[in-house]
MITI-754809 format. One line per 10 residues: number of its first residue (from 1); their letters; for each residue x, y, z of N, C-alpha, C. Coordinates in Angstrom, 3 decimals. Layout:
# residues N
NUM> A> X/Y/Z/X/Y/Z/X/Y/Z ~ ...
This chain:
# residues 90
1> MQAFNGFLTS> -3.183/0.632/33.990/-3.233/-0.837/34.133/-3.963/-1.470/32.939 ~ -4.981/-0.805/32.435/-5.737/-1.335/31.293/-4.871/-1.491/30.068 ~ -3.995/-0.496/29.807/-3.133/-0.556/28.641/-2.131/-1.704/28.805 ~ -1.613/-1.890/29.964/-0.674/-2.998/30.232/-1.346/-4.337/30.072 ~ -2.629/-4.433/30.418/-3.364/-5.660/30.217/-3.524/-5.976/28.730 ~ -3.759/-4.917/27.919/-3.785/-5.097/26.497/-2.470/-5.553/25.922 ~ -1.378/-5.017/26.437/-0.042/-5.466/26.012/0.168/-6.930/26.337 ~ -0.147/-7.332/27.569/0.004/-8.739/27.940/-0.874/-9.668/27.128 ~ -2.097/-9.225/26.837/-3.004/-10.037/26.035/-2.438/-10.242/24.620 ~ -1.908/-9.186/24.019/-1.346/-9.325/22.682/-0.064/-10.140/22.721
11> LQFLTIIPIK> 0.744/-10.041/23.755/1.935/-10.831/23.896/1.589/-12.327/24.025 ~ 0.541/-12.615/24.749/0.106/-13.980/24.942/-0.465/-14.505/23.626 ~ -1.179/-13.663/22.878/-1.827/-14.114/21.626/-0.844/-14.380/20.497 ~ 0.198/-13.543/20.414/1.153/-13.632/19.280/2.379/-14.481/19.552 ~ 2.588/-14.878/20.796/3.731/-15.709/21.131/3.236/-16.909/21.932 ~ 4.168/-17.779/22.312/3.769/-18.922/23.136/4.162/-18.698/24.590 ~ 4.476/-17.468/24.941/4.832/-17.132/26.302/3.591/-17.263/27.190 ~ 3.660/-18.157/28.172/2.471/-18.331/29.048/2.376/-17.201/30.051 ~ 1.335/-16.416/29.930/1.107/-15.284/30.845/-0.233/-15.452/31.502 ~ -0.253/-15.367/32.796/-1.532/-15.454/33.527/-2.122/-14.064/33.650
21> IKELDFEGSI> -3.266/-13.899/32.990/-3.983/-12.626/33.022/-5.364/-12.879/33.596 ~ -5.744/-12.006/34.523/-7.091/-12.174/35.118/-8.176/-11.976/34.098 ~ -8.032/-10.917/33.298/-9.077/-10.622/32.307/-8.414/-10.269/30.969 ~ -8.717/-11.045/29.941/-8.151/-10.762/28.613/-8.787/-9.546/28.015 ~ -7.996/-8.701/27.374/-8.474/-7.443/26.783/-8.168/-7.479/25.312 ~ -8.970/-8.186/24.509/-8.688/-8.302/23.074/-8.854/-6.956/22.361 ~ -9.827/-6.203/22.790/-10.071/-4.903/22.133/-8.846/-3.959/22.351 ~ -8.301/-3.952/23.551/-7.143/-3.112/23.816/-5.854/-3.681/23.337 ~ -5.843/-4.979/22.981/-4.613/-5.609/22.554/-4.273/-5.334/21.110 ~ -5.237/-5.003/20.301/-5.024/-4.814/18.874/-3.985/-3.726/18.595
31> SWFPIIGCLI> -4.037/-2.666/19.351/-3.089/-1.584/19.132/-1.646/-1.972/19.514 ~ -1.486/-3.029/20.268/-0.151/-3.480/20.664/0.450/-4.464/19.673 ~ -0.305/-4.959/18.674/0.204/-5.935/17.746/1.435/-5.467/17.011 ~ 1.465/-4.208/16.501/2.694/-3.767/15.817/3.923/-3.721/16.743 ~ 3.708/-3.366/17.992/4.821/-3.299/18.942/5.374/-4.698/19.196 ~ 4.474/-5.652/19.406/4.917/-7.039/19.600/5.618/-7.550/18.351 ~ 5.104/-7.207/17.170/5.734/-7.591/15.919/7.119/-7.015/15.774 ~ 7.289/-5.768/16.208/8.605/-5.128/16.186/9.573/-5.811/17.155 ~ 9.069/-6.207/18.304/9.930/-6.900/19.274/10.365/-8.257/18.718 ~ 9.437/-9.002/18.142/9.795/-10.298/17.581/10.749/-10.111/16.387
41> GSLLGGTGFL> 10.476/-9.154/15.511/11.348/-8.868/14.374/12.711/-8.403/14.832 ~ 12.783/-7.618/15.876/14.088/-7.165/16.380/14.882/-8.353/16.952 ~ 14.205/-9.290/17.639/14.869/-10.463/18.134/15.412/-11.301/16.983 ~ 14.593/-11.498/15.951/15.045/-12.289/14.803/16.131/-11.587/14.025 ~ 16.023/-10.273/13.843/17.068/-9.513/13.163/18.370/-9.526/13.938 ~ 18.251/-9.417/15.262/19.470/-9.497/16.112/20.133/-10.860/16.029 ~ 19.285/-11.906/15.946/19.813/-13.241/15.763/20.571/-13.347/14.464 ~ 19.983/-12.791/13.391/20.671/-12.826/12.068/21.967/-12.064/12.110 ~ 21.984/-10.949/12.804/23.205/-10.136/12.905/24.250/-10.829/13.757 ~ 23.819/-11.411/14.898/24.732/-12.056/15.780/25.404/-13.279/15.194
51> FGCLPKEVNT> 24.639/-14.015/14.404/25.178/-15.243/13.799/25.494/-15.022/12.309 ~ 25.749/-13.801/11.900/26.076/-13.483/10.538/27.380/-14.035/10.040 ~ 28.235/-14.430/10.942/29.529/-15.022/10.573/29.388/-16.470/10.144 ~ 28.259/-17.083/10.499/28.009/-18.489/10.088/27.614/-18.560/8.636 ~ 27.645/-19.723/8.044/27.157/-19.855/6.657/25.695/-19.407/6.545 ~ 25.351/-18.909/5.369/24.002/-18.362/5.138/22.912/-19.364/5.469 ~ 23.098/-20.612/5.126/22.049/-21.623/5.365/21.836/-21.858/6.865 ~ 22.922/-21.867/7.603/22.847/-22.080/9.051/22.179/-20.885/9.710 ~ 22.558/-19.686/9.325/21.989/-18.469/9.880/20.462/-18.401/9.609 ~ 20.087/-18.698/8.367/18.647/-18.684/8.040/17.902/-19.740/8.783
61> SLIIIISIVI> 18.460/-20.916/8.945/17.816/-21.994/9.709/17.642/-21.588/11.153 ~ 18.622/-20.957/11.751/18.500/-20.504/13.127/17.363/-19.485/13.295 ~ 17.273/-18.550/12.360/16.211/-17.548/12.416/14.823/-18.186/12.295 ~ 14.659/-19.152/11.394/13.397/-19.818/11.259/13.060/-20.652/12.499 ~ 14.040/-21.320/13.050/13.788/-22.120/14.253/13.390/-21.263/15.425 ~ 14.084/-20.137/15.609/13.722/-19.195/16.703/12.346/-18.626/16.485 ~ 12.020/-18.315/15.253/10.659/-17.825/14.939/9.604/-18.844/15.297 ~ 9.856/-20.107/14.986/8.908/-21.186/15.301/8.785/-21.343/16.784 ~ 9.879/-21.279/17.498/9.843/-21.430/18.958/9.118/-20.300/19.627 ~ 9.305/-19.051/19.167/8.705/-17.893/19.818/7.187/-17.811/19.493
71> TGALHLDGFC> 6.831/-18.000/18.213/5.429/-17.791/17.825/4.620/-19.062/17.735 ~ 5.241/-20.199/17.929/4.488/-21.410/17.788/4.152/-21.712/16.305 ~ 4.952/-21.232/15.402/4.801/-21.390/13.950/3.536/-20.708/13.427 ~ 3.111/-19.624/14.063/1.922/-18.901/13.651/2.034/-18.376/12.228 ~ 3.168/-17.705/11.911/3.327/-17.153/10.589/3.655/-18.209/9.553 ~ 4.374/-19.247/9.967/4.694/-20.341/9.061/3.433/-21.064/8.651 ~ 2.489/-21.233/9.567/1.238/-21.893/9.257/0.449/-21.080/8.240 ~ 0.406/-19.752/8.438/-0.274/-18.899/7.468/0.366/-18.940/6.072 ~ 1.682/-18.988/6.038/2.383/-19.069/4.784/2.092/-20.372/4.068 ~ 2.107/-21.471/4.826/1.776/-22.759/4.230/0.346/-22.824/3.726
81> DTLDGLSSTK> -0.585/-22.241/4.482/-1.982/-22.208/4.016/-2.106/-21.397/2.753 ~ -1.371/-20.316/2.610/-1.390/-19.516/1.400/-0.855/-20.314/0.218 ~ 0.284/-20.986/0.418/0.806/-21.813/-0.680/-0.104/-22.968/-1.039 ~ -0.777/-23.508/-0.063/-1.753/-24.589/-0.319/-2.930/-24.063/-1.153 ~ -3.379/-22.864/-0.810/-4.483/-22.299/-1.568/-4.082/-21.926/-3.004 ~ -2.860/-21.425/-3.158/-2.413/-21.068/-4.492/-2.116/-22.276/-5.371 ~ -1.723/-23.371/-4.772/-1.366/-24.531/-5.568/-2.516/-25.541/-5.792 ~ -3.647/-25.279/-5.182/-4.769/-26.177/-5.391/-5.369/-26.029/-6.788 ~ -5.728/-27.138/-7.368/-6.337/-27.106/-8.714/-7.735/-27.665/-8.638 ~ -8.615/-26.941/-9.301/-9.984/-27.419/-9.409/-10.500/-27.327/-10.811
């Protein structure tokens, strides 16, 4: 049960899926991060494969939109922060 609690904690942390957990297990959730990342990546890759017949721009837009919906723009925010840091001039 403890390992499953870690899985649910990492799923709740990396996605916007609302999960009611009695006790969050952040220490046990770290080992589940790659698994959750693979699940999200598989979903996005499957989306790209499924809609591969559409124009490239539409397919890419769908993948980005689904990524934003699933993760709450977690990775997009990090990417924008990186670009902001690289483009700042002092």
